[in-house]
C-alpha positions as CSV (number, residue, x, y, z in Angstrom):
1,X,0.0,0.0,0.0
2,X,2.9,2.4,0.8
3,X,4.5,2.0,-2.6
4,X,1.1,2.8,-4.3
5,X,0.5,5.7,-1.9
6,X,-2.8,4.2,-1.1
7,X,-5.1,6.1,1.2
8,X,-7.6,4.7,3.6
9,X,-11.0,6.5,3.2
10,X,-14.4,6.0,4.6
11,X,-15.5,4.0,1.6
12,X,-12.4,1.9,1.1
13,X,-8.8,2.1,-0.1
14,X,-8.1,4.7,-2.8
15,X,-5.1,4.5,-5.1
16,X,-4.4,7.2,-7.6
17,X,-2.5,6.1,-10.7
18,X,-1.2,9.2,-12.5
19,X,-1.3,9.3,-16.3
20,X,2.4,9.9,-16.6
21,X,3.0,6.3,-15.3
22,X,0.2,4.7,-17.3
23,X,-0.4,6.5,-20.6
24,X,1.1,8.8,-23.2
25,X,-0.8,12.0,-23.8
26,X,-4.2,11.5,-25.4
27,X,-3.8,7.7,-25.5
28,X,-5.3,4.8,-23.7
29,X,-2.6,2.2,-24.4
30,X,-0.8,1.3,-21.2
31,X,2.9,2.1,-21.3
32,X,5.3,-0.9,-20.7
33,X,6.9,1.1,-17.9
34,X,3.6,0.9,-15.9
35,X,4.0,-2.9,-15.4
36,X,5.8,-2.6,-11.9
37,X,3.1,-0.3,-10.6
38,X,0.2,-2.4,-11.9
39,X,1.9,-5.6,-10.6
40,X,1.9,-4.0,-7.1
41,X,-1.7,-3.1,-7.6
42,X,-2.5,-6.7,-8.6
43,X,-0.9,-8.0,-5.4
44,X,-2.9,-5.6,-3.3
45,X,-6.1,-6.7,-5.1
46,X,-5.4,-10.3,-4.4
47,X,-5.4,-9.5,-0.7
48,X,-9.0,-8.2,-1.2
49,X,-10.1,-10.9,-3.6
50,X,-13.8,-10.6,-2.6
51,X,-14.0,-6.8,-2.4
52,X,-15.7,-4.9,-5.2
53,X,-13.2,-2.7,-7.1
54,X,-14.0,0.4,-9.0
55,X,-11.6,1.7,-11.6
56,X,-12.3,5.4,-12.4
57,X,-10.7,7.0,-15.5
58,X,-10.3,10.8,-15.4
59,X,-9.0,13.5,-17.8
60,X,-8.1,17.2,-17.8
61,X,-10.5,19.7,-19.3
62,X,-8.7,19.9,-22.7
63,X,-11.1,18.6,-25.4
64,X,-14.8,18.2,-25.5
65,X,-16.8,16.6,-22.7
66,X,-17.9,13.7,-24.9
67,X,-14.3,13.1,-26.1
68,X,-13.0,13.1,-22.5
69,X,-15.6,10.7,-21.3
70,X,-14.7,8.2,-24.0
71,X,-11.0,8.6,-23.4
72,X,-11.4,8.2,-19.6
73,X,-13.6,5.1,-20.1
74,X,-11.0,3.6,-22.4
75,X,-8.2,4.2,-19.9
76,X,-10.2,2.7,-17.0
77,X,-11.0,-0.4,-19.2
78,X,-7.3,-0.6,-20.2
79,X,-6.2,-0.8,-16.6
80,X,-8.9,-3.4,-15.8
81,X,-8.0,-5.5,-18.9
82,X,-4.2,-5.2,-18.2
83,X,-4.7,-6.5,-14.6
84,X,-6.9,-9.4,-15.8
85,X,-4.7,-10.4,-18.8
86,X,-1.2,-10.0,-17.2
87,X,-1.7,-10.8,-13.6
88,X,-4.8,-13.1,-13.6
89,X,-6.7,-10.6,-11.4
90,X,-10.4,-11.4,-11.0
91,X,-12.1,-9.2,-13.5
92,X,-15.6,-10.0,-12.2
93,X,-14.9,-8.0,-9.1
94,X,-13.9,-4.8,-11.1
95,X,-16.0,-2.1,-12.7
96,X,-14.5,0.4,-15.1
97,X,-16.0,3.9,-15.2
98,X,-15.0,6.9,-17.3
99,X,-15.6,10.3,-15.7
100,X,-14.0,12.5,-18.2
101,X,-13.2,15.9,-16.7
102,X,-16.0,15.8,-14.1
103,X,-13.9,15.0,-11.0
104,X,-10.8,17.2,-11.0
105,X,-8.4,17.1,-8.1
106,X,-6.5,20.2,-9.2
107,X,-7.4,23.4,-11.2
108,X,-7.0,23.0,-14.9
109,X,-6.5,26.8,-15.1
110,X,-4.8,29.3,-12.9
111,X,-6.8,32.0,-11.0
112,X,-6.0,34.5,-13.8
113,X,-7.4,32.1,-16.5
114,X,-4.0,31.0,-17.8
115,X,-3.4,27.3,-18.5
116,X,-2.2,25.2,-15.5
117,X,-0.2,22.3,-17.0
118,X,0.6,20.9,-13.5
119,X,-3.0,20.9,-12.5
120,X,-4.1,19.3,-15.8
121,X,-1.4,16.6,-15.3
122,X,-2.8,15.7,-11.9
123,X,-6.3,15.4,-13.3
124,X,-5.2,12.9,-16.0
125,X,-5.3,9.8,-13.8
126,X,-7.0,6.5,-13.0
127,X,-8.3,5.9,-9.5
128,X,-8.7,2.5,-8.1
129,X,-11.1,2.1,-5.2
130,X,-11.2,-1.1,-3.2
131,X,-14.5,-1.1,-1.4
132,X,-14.9,-1.9,2.2
133,X,-18.1,-3.8,1.3
134,X,-17.5,-7.4,0.4
């Protein structure tokens, strides 16, 4: 959990997987360099084999809402499929959901309206939530 910077929340365990580890800009193909991170995630998921897992894809605000929803869904599904295909993770316990730009964790623009590349980078992520319900 420490390596993944997992956080205990009231609903379960939250792991943020930043885009710069998983995906190239505007892509949903998982980078080969993401394998060690996803392997650690698969080991954690095996410890919670009966817990429901939600994989949420998120984007920054560049592009249309519709485009960002599709891209975020593809990214969430890519993580799920990678875990199932490469680490024999139980896919039936996982749900992939694309949120597009609807759940930012940082501002996409600065207070003066200028672009905020650092904020946009943080918003391009996949969140994995291991539910406390089993």
